[in-house]
Z-matrix of the N, CA and C atoms (Angstrom, degrees):
N
C 1 1.448
C 2 1.529 1 108.35
N 3 1.321 2 115.14 1 132.56
C 4 1.459 3 118.91 2 179.51
C 5 1.519 4 110.26 3 -90.15
N 6 1.294 5 114.78 4 159.10
C 7 1.463 6 120.90 5 176.86
C 8 1.526 7 108.89 6 -81.91
N 9 1.312 8 115.11 7 153.42
C 10 1.459 9 120.90 8 175.71
C 11 1.515 10 109.44 9 -101.10
N 12 1.319 11 114.78 10 155.43
C 13 1.460 12 119.71 11 174.40
C 14 1.519 13 108.33 12 -144.30
N 15 1.295 14 116.00 13 170.15
C 16 1.458 15 122.20 14 179.23
C 17 1.523 16 108.70 15 -87.92
N 18 1.327 17 116.05 16 137.70
C 19 1.460 18 120.44 17 179.90
C 20 1.524 19 110.70 18 -63.57
N 21 1.317 20 115.53 19 163.38
C 22 1.468 21 120.86 20 -178.22
C 23 1.528 22 112.76 21 -59.23
N 24 1.340 23 117.16 22 -30.79
C 25 1.466 24 119.37 23 179.84
C 26 1.533 25 112.28 24 -89.53
N 27 1.341 26 116.36 25 5.88
C 28 1.475 27 122.82 26 177.84
C 29 1.526 28 114.11 27 62.13
N 30 1.333 29 117.72 28 23.63
C 31 1.463 30 120.30 29 -177.38
C 32 1.518 31 113.71 30 -110.40
N 33 1.332 32 118.32 31 -15.51
C 34 1.457 33 120.64 32 -172.14
C 35 1.521 34 111.11 33 -138.47
N 36 1.319 35 114.74 34 159.99
C 37 1.460 36 120.45 35 168.12
C 38 1.520 37 107.59 36 -95.65
N 39 1.312 38 115.68 37 138.46
C 40 1.458 39 121.01 38 178.26
C 41 1.522 40 109.09 39 -134.93
N 42 1.335 41 114.83 40 159.48
C 43 1.461 42 120.60 41 173.86
C 44 1.527 43 108.67 42 -74.14
N 45 1.316 44 116.02 43 165.95
C 46 1.474 45 120.45 44 179.72
C 47 1.522 46 112.22 45 -55.02
N 48 1.359 47 116.37 46 -32.22
C 49 1.468 48 119.16 47 -178.21
C 50 1.530 49 113.13 48 -83.79
N 51 1.342 50 117.16 49 2.46
C 52 1.456 51 121.39 50 176.50
C 53 1.518 52 115.21 51 94.33
N 54 1.332 53 117.50 52 -5.96
C 55 1.458 54 119.09 53 178.34
C 56 1.526 55 109.93 54 -74.58
N 57 1.327 56 116.86 55 147.15
C 58 1.467 57 120.39 56 -177.93
C 59 1.527 58 112.08 57 -62.25
N 60 1.300 59 115.84 58 145.88
C 61 1.462 60 122.58 59 173.64
C 62 1.517 61 107.48 60 -102.11
N 63 1.329 62 116.70 61 121.17
C 64 1.458 63 121.64 62 179.90
C 65 1.517 64 108.56 63 -92.18
N 66 1.316 65 116.12 64 114.25
C 67 1.461 66 122.53 65 -179.23
C 68 1.524 67 107.73 66 -95.05
N 69 1.326 68 116.46 67 122.22
C 70 1.457 69 120.79 68 178.62
C 71 1.514 70 108.91 69 -125.17
N 72 1.285 71 116.68 70 126.39
C 73 1.459 72 121.58 71 177.71
C 74 1.513 73 109.43 72 -146.12
N 75 1.292 74 115.33 73 161.82
C 76 1.455 75 118.41 74 175.89
C 77 1.520 76 109.77 75 -140.91
N 78 1.289 77 114.71 76 161.32
C 79 1.457 78 120.73 77 178.29
C 80 1.523 79 108.51 78 -133.18
N 81 1.290 80 115.59 79 163.82
C 82 1.466 81 120.81 80 178.41
C 83 1.521 82 109.51 81 -127.33
N 84 1.313 83 116.55 82 36.45
C 85 1.458 84 121.68 83 -174.52
C 86 1.520 85 113.16 84 -58.16
N 87 1.305 86 117.55 85 -35.48
C 88 1.463 87 121.06 86 -174.43
C 89 1.523 88 113.71 87 -89.55
N 90 1.321 89 118.37 88 -3.01
C 91 1.460 90 118.79 89 -174.92
C 92 1.521 91 112.73 90 -62.57
N 93 1.309 92 118.54 91 -30.95
C 94 1.460 93 121.62 92 179.86
C 95 1.530 94 110.41 93 -60.31
N 96 1.322 95 116.37 94 -35.10
C 97 1.460 96 121.09 95 -177.35
C 98 1.525 97 113.06 96 -85.92
N 99 1.333 98 116.43 97 -23.54
C 100 1.459 99 119.39 98 -169.71
C 101 1.521 100 114.97 99 -109.65
N 102 1.327 101 118.28 100 -21.31
C 103 1.458 102 121.07 101 -173.23
C 104 1.519 103 111.87 102 -114.28
N 105 1.322 104 114.15 103 158.01
C 106 1.462 105 119.43 104 173.35
C 107 1.525 106 108.94 105 -78.94
N 108 1.309 107 116.40 106 167.24
C 109 1.470 108 120.39 107 178.11
C 110 1.530 109 110.44 108 -58.25
N 111 1.323 110 116.99 109 -41.80
C 112 1.465 111 120.99 110 -179.89
C 113 1.529 112 111.01 111 -63.05
N 114 1.321 113 117.19 112 -40.96
C 115 1.466 114 120.78 113 178.67
C 116 1.526 115 111.23 114 -66.24
N 117 1.314 116 116.51 115 -38.59
C 118 1.464 117 120.52 116 177.89
C 119 1.521 118 110.33 117 -64.24
N 120 1.324 119 116.89 118 -45.56
C 121 1.462 120 120.40 119 179.40
C 122 1.524 121 111.25 120 -62.13
N 123 1.333 122 117.49 121 -40.75
C 124 1.461 123 121.27 122 176.99
C 125 1.528 124 110.33 123 -62.08
N 126 1.316 125 116.73 124 -46.57
C 127 1.467 126 121.44 125 178.53
C 128 1.530 127 110.87 126 -57.62
N 129 1.325 128 116.70 127 -47.78
C 130 1.464 129 120.44 128 -177.88
C 131 1.524 130 111.78 129 -65.91
N 132 1.320 131 117.59 130 -37.78
C 133 1.474 132 119.98 131 176.45
C 134 1.524 133 110.80 132 -63.79
N 135 1.329 134 116.46 133 -44.04
C 136 1.470 135 120.29 134 179.27
C 137 1.526 136 111.02 135 -62.35
N 138 1.326 137 116.72 136 -45.68
C 139 1.470 138 120.21 137 -179.35
C 140 1.525 139 111.09 138 -63.75
N 141 1.330 140 117.16 139 -40.68
C 142 1.467 141 120.58 140 178.84
C 143 1.526 142 110.27 141 -63.12
N 144 1.319 143 117.56 142 -38.23
C 145 1.463 144 121.16 143 179.70
C 146 1.529 145 111.69 144 -68.91
N 147 1.325 146 116.51 145 -27.53
C 148 1.465 147 120.88 146 -179.63
C 149 1.526 148 112.67 147 -80.20
N 150 1.302 149 116.20 148 -13.63
C 151 1.460 150 120.06 149 177.53
C 152 1.476 151 115.62 150 89.67
């Protein structure tokens, strides 16, 4: 695994070799409003299994 650093323009994360680092994340902030309890539990079980 390579280390990350800040790009020269201070706007991005890049790998040590200068290639862009793609940051991917997700949230489930709205699930309380949109899903049933059963759907939430299924989602959380799936996410826990994915690590």
